[in-house]
C-alpha positions in Angstrom: 126.7 96.4 -92.4 123.3 96.4 -90.7 120.9 98.1 -93.1 117.3 99.3 -93.0 115.5 99.7 -96.3 112.7 102.1 -96.9 110.6 102.0 -100.2 107.1 101.4 -101.4 106.3 101.0 -105.2 107.5 98.5 -107.8 110.3 100.9 -108.6 111.9 100.2 -105.3 111.9 96.4 -105.5 115.2 96.0 -107.5 117.0 97.9 -104.8 115.6 95.6 -102.1 116.7 92.6 -104.1 120.2 94.0 -104.5 120.4 94.4 -100.8 119.1 90.9 -100.3 122.0 89.5 -102.4 124.6 91.8 -101.0 125.6 89.8 -98.0 124.7 92.6 -95.6 122.2 92.2 -92.7 118.8 93.6 -93.7 117.4 94.4 -90.2 114.0 95.8 -91.3 112.0 97.1 -94.2 109.8 100.2 -93.9 107.0 100.8 -96.4 103.7 102.6 -96.8 100.6 101.2 -95.2 98.4 98.7 -97.2 95.9 100.5 -99.4 92.2 99.7 -99.7 91.0 98.6 -103.1 87.9 97.4 -104.7 84.5 99.2 -105.1 83.9 99.1 -101.3 87.5 99.5 -100.3 87.3 96.4 -98.2 90.4 94.7 -99.7 93.8 95.8 -98.4 96.6 95.5 -100.9 100.3 95.6 -99.7 102.9 97.7 -101.4 105.2 96.0 -103.9 108.1 96.4 -101.4 106.1 94.7 -98.6 105.4 91.7 -100.9 109.0 91.4 -101.8 110.2 91.8 -98.2 108.0 89.0 -97.1 109.6 86.7 -99.6 112.8 87.2 -97.7 111.1 87.0 -94.3 112.3 90.5 -93.4 110.5 92.3 -90.6 108.2 94.9 -92.1 107.0 98.1 -90.5 104.3 100.4 -92.0 104.0 103.6 -90.0 101.5 106.1 -91.3 103.9 108.9 -90.5 107.6 109.2 -89.5 107.2 112.9 -88.4 104.3 113.1 -86.0 102.1 111.1 -83.7 102.4 107.8 -82.0 103.4 106.0 -85.2 106.4 108.3 -85.6 107.5 107.8 -82.0 107.3 104.0 -82.4 109.2 104.1 -85.6 112.0 106.1 -84.1 112.2 103.7 -81.2 112.3 100.7 -83.5 115.1 102.3 -85.5 117.1 103.2 -82.4 116.7 99.6 -81.1 118.0 98.3 -84.4 120.8 100.9 -84.5 121.5 100.5 -88.3 124.8 101.3 -89.9 122.9 102.6 -93.0 119.4 103.4 -94.1 118.7 103.0 -97.9 115.7 104.9 -99.2 114.1 104.4 -102.6 110.7 106.0 -103.5 109.5 105.5 -99.9 106.8 108.2 -100.0 107.6 109.9 -96.7 110.0 112.6 -95.6 112.5 111.5 -93.0 113.0 113.8 -90.0 116.4 114.9 -88.8 116.3 112.5 -85.9 116.2 109.5 -88.3 118.6 111.1 -90.9 121.3 111.4 -88.2 120.7 107.9 -86.6 122.8 105.6 -88.8 126.6 105.6 -88.7 126.8 106.1 -92.4 123.6 108.2 -92.6 120.8 107.7 -95.1 121.3 107.1 -98.8 118.6 107.8 -101.4 118.3 106.4 -104.9 116.7 109.0 -107.0 115.3 108.7 -110.5 117.0 111.7 -112.2 120.4 113.1 -112.9 120.5 115.5 -109.9 120.5 118.4 -109.4 117.9 118.4 -112.2 114.4 117.1 -111.4 114.2 117.0 -107.7 110.9 116.0 -106.2 108.1 113.5 -106.6 107.7 112.9 -110.4 111.0 113.1 -112.1 110.3 110.3 -114.6 107.1 111.9 -115.9 108.6 115.3 -116.0 111.7 114.4 -118.1 109.4 113.0 -120.7 106.9 115.9 -120.5 109.7 118.4 -121.0 111.2 116.5 -124.0 114.5 115.6 -122.4 116.8 113.4 -124.3 118.7 111.9 -121.3 118.0 111.0 -117.7 119.3 108.5 -115.2 119.7 107.6 -111.5 121.6 109.3 -108.8 122.5 108.1 -105.3 122.9 110.8 -102.7 123.6 111.3 -99.1 120.2 112.5 -97.7 119.8 115.8 -95.9 116.8 117.7 -94.6 116.1 119.4 -97.9 114.1 117.9 -100.7 116.7 115.8 -102.8 119.4 118.4 -101.9 122.0 116.1 -100.4 125.5 115.5 -101.7 125.6 113.3 -104.9 127.4 110.0 -104.7 127.1 108.0 -107.9 125.3 108.8 -111.2 124.4 106.6 -114.1 122.8 108.1 -117.3 120.7 106.7 -120.1 119.2 108.2 -123.3 115.4 108.5 -123.6 113.9 107.0 -126.7 111.9 109.4 -128.9 108.8 107.2 -128.4 109.6 105.8 -125.0 106.7 105.9 -122.5 106.7 106.6 -118.8 106.0 102.9 -118.2 109.0 101.8 -120.2 111.4 104.4 -118.7 110.1 103.6 -115.2 111.1 99.9 -115.6 114.5 100.7 -117.0 115.3 103.3 -114.3 114.1 100.9 -111.7 116.7 98.3 -112.7 119.3 101.0 -113.0 118.5 102.1 -109.5 119.5 98.7 -108.2 122.8 98.9 -110.2 123.5 102.4 -108.8 122.8 101.1 -105.3 125.2 98.2 -105.7 128.0 100.5 -107.0 127.3 102.9 -104.1 127.5 100.1 -101.5 130.7 98.8 -103.0 132.3 102.3 -103.0 131.1 102.8 -99.4 132.7 99.6 -98.2 136.0 100.5 -100.0 136.0 104.0 -98.6 135.9 105.2 -102.3 132.9 107.5 -102.3 133.5 111.1 -103.4 130.4 113.2 -102.4 129.7 116.1 -104.7 127.6 119.1 -103.6 124.6 120.0 -105.8 124.5 123.3 -107.6 121.1 124.7 -106.6 121.1 127.0 -109.6 121.0 124.0 -111.9 118.1 122.4 -110.1 114.4 122.2 -111.1 111.4 120.8 -109.3 109.2 117.9 -110.5 105.9 118.1 -108.6 103.2 115.5 -108.5 101.3 114.8 -111.7 97.7 116.0 -111.8 94.9 114.3 -113.8 94.0 117.3 -115.8 97.5 117.3 -117.3 96.4 114.3 -119.5 93.9 116.3 -121.5 95.2 116.7 -125.1 95.1 120.1 -126.8 95.7 119.6 -130.5 96.4 123.2 -131.1 99.8 122.6 -129.5 102.8 121.3 -131.5 102.8 117.6 -132.2 105.9 117.0 -130.1 104.2 118.5 -127.0 101.1 116.4 -127.5 103.3 113.3 -128.1 105.2 114.0 -124.9 102.0 114.2 -122.8 100.9 110.9 -124.2 104.3 109.4 -123.4 104.6 111.1 -120.0 101.2 110.8 -118.3 98.8 109.0 -120.8 96.7 111.4 -122.8 93.0 111.5 -123.3 90.5 113.1 -125.7 86.9 112.7 -126.8 85.7 110.7 -129.8 82.0 110.5 -130.6 81.2 112.0 -127.2 83.2 109.3 -125.4 86.6 109.5 -123.7 89.4 107.7 -125.3 92.8 107.2 -123.6 96.0 107.2 -125.6 99.0 105.2 -124.2 101.4 105.3 -127.2 101.9 107.5 -130.2 104.3 108.7 -132.9 104.8 111.9 -134.8 104.1 112.0 -138.5 104.7 114.6 -141.2 101.0 114.8 -142.0 99.2 118.2 -142.1 95.6 119.1 -141.5 93.3 121.2 -139.4 94.3 120.9 -135.7 92.2 118.5 -133.8 90.9 116.6 -136.8 91.7 113.2 -138.2 94.4 113.7 -140.8 94.7 110.1 -141.9 91.8 107.8 -141.1 93.7 104.6 -142.0 96.2 105.0 -139.2 94.3 107.2 -136.7 96.5 110.3 -137.2 95.3 113.6 -135.6 96.6 116.9 -136.9 98.3 119.3 -134.4 99.0 123.0 -134.4 102.4 122.9 -136.1 101.4 121.2 -139.4 102.3 117.7 -138.1 100.2 114.9 -136.7 100.3 112.5 -133.8 99.5 108.9 -134.7 97.8 106.9 -132.0 99.4 103.5 -131.6 97.8 102.1 -128.4 94.5 103.3 -127.0 91.6 102.5 -124.7 88.1 103.5 -125.8 85.7 104.2 -123.0 84.2 101.0 -121.6 86.7 98.8 -123.4 90.1 97.2 -122.8 93.4 98.7 -123.8 94.3 97.7 -127.4 96.5 98.4 -130.4 95.0 101.0 -132.8 94.9 98.6 -135.7 92.5 96.4 -133.7 90.4 99.4 -132.8 90.2 100.4 -136.5 88.9 97.0 -137.5 85.6 97.8 -135.8 85.5 101.6 -136.1 85.5 103.6 -139.3 87.0 107.0 -139.1 86.5 109.8 -141.5 89.2 112.2 -142.6 88.5 115.6 -141.1 86.5 114.2 -138.2 87.0 116.3 -135.1 88.2 115.0 -131.7 88.1 116.7 -128.3 
C-alpha cells in the first residue's frame, strides 16, 4: 500500500517506525511546524516525528492548517497528487477535513491512546490517571468527522500501576500504539478487520490539561492528590518557594492536612487521614532530584505547613 503518515510528538514515533519496517511505501509524512525555542525564540526545533522521518529520507510537509488558507489548499493538492491508499494518524495535532478523510481508498486510521469510546479528546493519558482508572490501552479506529467517534478496529489494554506516572504510561502506550498499528495493518491486508461502532453513551471527553490543575490541595483525599502528581506533575509552596512533585506514594500516616506528617521521608498529611510521600521533586531554582537527596540539605519539621 501507499501510505501517508501524520503525527507530531514522541508518542507517534513508534508508529512511524512500524510503517518504515512494514514493507509498504511511505509516500509522505505530515507533521506540525517547527516550534521556536530559547529565550529569544530564535531557534526552531522540529517535531520528534520530523526528526525520525528525516532518518528515513521521507518527504516531510508541515502545513500550519489543513482546514483553511493557502497551506490547506497546498496540503490537499499534495495528497491528491500522492493518491494514498491509506492515511495513518497518530497524535498529529490537527483535525482532518472531510475532503482528506475521504481521499484514500482505505480511508484514514487513527491510533488513539485510550480504550474507546472512553476518553476521547486531546489528553486521554493524563485523564485516566487523574480519574484513578486501573486500566487503559490503545485503540485503532476508522476516522470520521467527529472527535474520535469513528468505528473501532483493534484494541489492546494494559493495567495502570498504582504509582505509575504520566511519563511512564506515555512511553508504554507509545510502544503499544505501534503494536496496535501493526496488527491493524495486518488485518487490513488480510481483509480481517471487523469495525465496531462506538456507544456514545459510554464515552467521556478528555480536554487539554491546564497549568492550574497542578496546584495541590491537601484538604483533598491522599489518592486524589497522588493522582494529580502522577497525572500532571503537582506543585506546592515550601518556605515561600515553589516546589514541583513528580513522583509520590500514599502512606497510612495521619496529621493535620497540609502539614509535614513525617519529616524523615517528606510525607504530607491529606484530608482523609492519610499522607502523600514525595519521592521525586524539583525545588525552585534547582534540578529535579530524589527526595532523599533533597533531605540531605534541607531539614524539615514535623507539623511544618506547605502551600
